C-alpha positions in Angstrom: -20.4 21.9 -33.4 -19.8 19.1 -35.9 -19.3 18.6 -39.6 -22.1 16.5 -41.0 -21.2 12.8 -41.5 -21.1 11.4 -45.0 -24.6 10.9 -46.5 -26.3 7.5 -46.1 -24.2 6.6 -43.0 -26.2 7.6 -39.9 -29.5 9.3 -39.3 -29.7 12.9 -38.0 -31.5 14.6 -35.2 -32.7 18.0 -36.3 -33.2 20.8 -33.7 -35.9 23.5 -34.3 -36.5 26.6 -32.2 -40.3 26.0 -32.2 -43.0 23.8 -33.6 -43.8 24.9 -37.1 -44.9 21.9 -39.2 -44.5 23.7 -42.5 -41.0 24.6 -41.7 -40.2 21.2 -40.3 -41.5 19.5 -43.5 -39.5 21.9 -45.6 -36.2 21.3 -43.8 -36.7 17.5 -43.6 -37.4 17.4 -47.3 -34.2 19.4 -48.0 -32.1 17.1 -45.8 -33.5 14.0 -47.3 -32.8 15.4 -50.8 -29.1 15.4 -49.8 -29.3 11.7 -49.1 -29.6 12.0 -45.3 -32.3 10.4 -43.1 -33.9 12.2 -40.1 -34.1 10.1 -37.0 -35.9 12.5 -34.7 -36.9 16.1 -34.2 -36.1 18.2 -31.1 -37.8 21.5 -30.2 -35.5 23.9 -28.4 -38.3 25.8 -26.6 -39.6 22.5 -25.0 -36.3 21.5 -23.5 -36.5 21.0 -19.7 -34.2 19.3 -17.2 -35.6 15.8 -17.9 -35.5 16.0 -21.7 -32.0 17.6 -21.6 -30.8 14.7 -19.5 -32.3 12.2 -21.9 -30.7 13.9 -24.9 -27.3 14.0 -23.3 -27.5 10.3 -22.3 -28.2 9.4 -26.0 -25.4 11.7 -27.3 -28.0 14.0 -29.0 -27.1 17.1 -27.0 -23.7 18.4 -25.7 -22.8 21.3 -23.5 -19.7 22.7 -21.9 -16.3 23.3 -23.5 -16.4 20.4 -26.0 -14.9 21.7 -29.3 -14.8 20.1 -32.8 -13.7 21.3 -36.2 -16.9 22.2 -38.2 -15.3 21.6 -41.6 -12.2 20.0 -42.9 -10.0 21.2 -45.9 -10.3 19.8 -49.3 -8.2 16.6 -49.5 -6.1 17.9 -52.4 -5.0 21.0 -50.4 -4.4 18.9 -47.2 -2.2 16.4 -49.1 -0.2 18.9 -51.1 0.2 21.9 -48.8 3.6 20.8 -47.3 5.2 20.6 -50.7 3.5 23.9 -51.9 4.7 25.8 -48.8 8.3 24.5 -49.2 8.4 25.5 -52.9 7.0 28.9 -52.2 9.3 29.5 -49.3 12.4 28.5 -51.2 11.4 30.6 -54.3 10.9 33.7 -52.1 14.1 33.4 -50.1 12.4 31.6 -47.2 9.7 34.2 -47.0 7.4 33.0 -44.2 4.4 35.3 -45.0 2.3 34.2 -48.0 -1.0 35.2 -49.5 -3.9 33.1 -50.7 -7.1 34.1 -52.5 -9.9 31.6 -52.4 -12.4 32.2 -55.3 -15.7 30.4 -54.4 -14.6 30.0 -50.8 -18.0 28.8 -49.5 -17.7 28.6 -45.7 -14.0 29.3 -45.9 -12.9 25.8 -44.8 -9.6 25.9 -46.8 -8.8 29.5 -45.6 -9.3 28.4 -42.0 -7.1 25.4 -42.5 -4.3 27.5 -43.9 -4.4 30.3 -41.2 -4.4 27.7 -38.4 -1.4 25.7 -39.6 1.6 25.6 -37.4 4.2 25.1 -40.2 6.1 28.3 -39.7 4.4 29.9 -42.7 1.9 32.7 -42.0 -0.9 32.9 -44.5 -2.7 36.1 -45.2 -6.1 34.9 -46.5 -8.8 36.4 -48.7 -12.0 34.8 -49.9 -14.7 35.6 -52.4 -17.8 33.3 -52.5 -20.0 32.4 -55.5 -22.1 29.4 -56.1 -20.7 27.8 -59.2 -17.7 28.1 -61.5 -17.6 31.4 -63.3 -15.9 30.8 -66.7 -15.0 34.4 -67.4 -12.8 34.4 -64.2 -10.6 31.7 -65.7 -8.9 34.2 -68.0 -8.0 36.5 -65.1 -6.5 33.9 -62.7 -3.0 34.1 -64.3 -2.8 37.9 -63.6 -3.7 37.3 -59.9 -0.7 34.9 -59.3 2.8 35.9 -58.7 5.5 34.1 -60.6 5.9 30.6 -59.1 2.5 30.8 -57.4 0.1 27.9 -57.3 -3.4 27.4 -58.4 -5.6 24.8 -56.7 -8.8 24.3 -58.6 -11.9 22.1 -57.8 -15.0 22.2 -59.9 -17.8 20.0 -61.2 -16.7 18.5 -64.6 -18.6 17.4 -67.7 -17.6 15.7 -70.9 -16.5 12.4 -72.4 -15.9 9.6 -69.9 -17.8 11.1 -66.9 -21.5 10.6 -66.0 -23.9 13.4 -66.8 -25.8 15.2 -64.0 -28.6 17.7 -63.8 -27.0 20.4 -61.6 -25.0 22.5 -62.1 -25.4 23.1 -65.8 -22.5 22.6 -68.2 -21.9 26.4 -68.5 -21.0 26.4 -64.8 -18.7 23.4 -65.0 -15.2 22.6 -66.3 -14.9 20.4 -69.4 -12.7 17.3 -69.1 -9.1 18.3 -69.9 -9.9 22.0 -70.1 -7.7 23.1 -67.2 -4.6 21.2 -68.3 -5.0 22.6 -71.9 -5.6 26.2 -70.7 -2.7 26.4 -68.2 -0.2 24.3 -70.2 -0.5 27.0 -73.0 0.6 29.6 -70.3 3.6 27.5 -69.4 2.3 26.2 -66.0 3.7 23.0 -64.5 0.8 20.6 -64.0 1.0 19.0 -60.5 -2.3 17.2 -60.4 -5.3 16.8 -62.8 -7.7 14.2 -61.4 -11.4 13.5 -61.6 -13.0 12.2 -58.4 -16.6 11.6 -57.4 -18.4 13.1 -54.4 -21.0 11.2 -52.3 -23.9 11.8 -54.6 -21.9 10.4 -57.6 -21.2 13.7 -59.4 -17.7 14.1 -60.9 -15.3 16.8 -59.7 -12.1 17.9 -61.3 -9.3 18.5 -58.9 -6.4 20.4 -60.4 -3.1 21.9 -59.1 -0.5 23.8 -61.2 2.4 26.1 -60.7 2.9 29.3 -62.6 6.4 29.6 -64.3 9.0 31.9 -62.9 9.6 33.2 -66.4 8.6 32.4 -70.0 12.2 31.6 -71.0 
């Protein structure tokens, strides 16, 4: 299985279990709304020896023990995890078993990344999924973190200096500068507060901060 390539890079082949034109049109429309193009359609129930050979020759079908990662971790996590693990291990007396809670985990790509690492740290992972940022949860995050723990936050962002977009609505987004302001008041050390843009042009706020060990 493969992670989808970035939009607008290469056309896709879509596999359906049977011919259902209504369903085909619906799925193609959804894919194209995400800025992908559909090159061809394959019907699973029509595969025979000849068509299977043709699809394999054109790299449209794979079989056997070939394995690929389906998803990759968020870039902010991947580029900062070594430093985060080192700081957490040192603060806990080289404790090699750590816990992570992923709120809005989606498919769990970051949790899988952490639990598969071979860094000597064993992650005990928990995930809760929801579609968009839930603002009431922001006030509870501090109580979920041990002293010295880290928060890694990624959310759509709105406000001055960033382009407006239709979805998600502002009530489901972070306001520019909101996270730094909120966690600075709690004494957190801000490690990263950056606005980036995903493939469709919408802005995303990536934020990392460390909870203080004490309020002194």
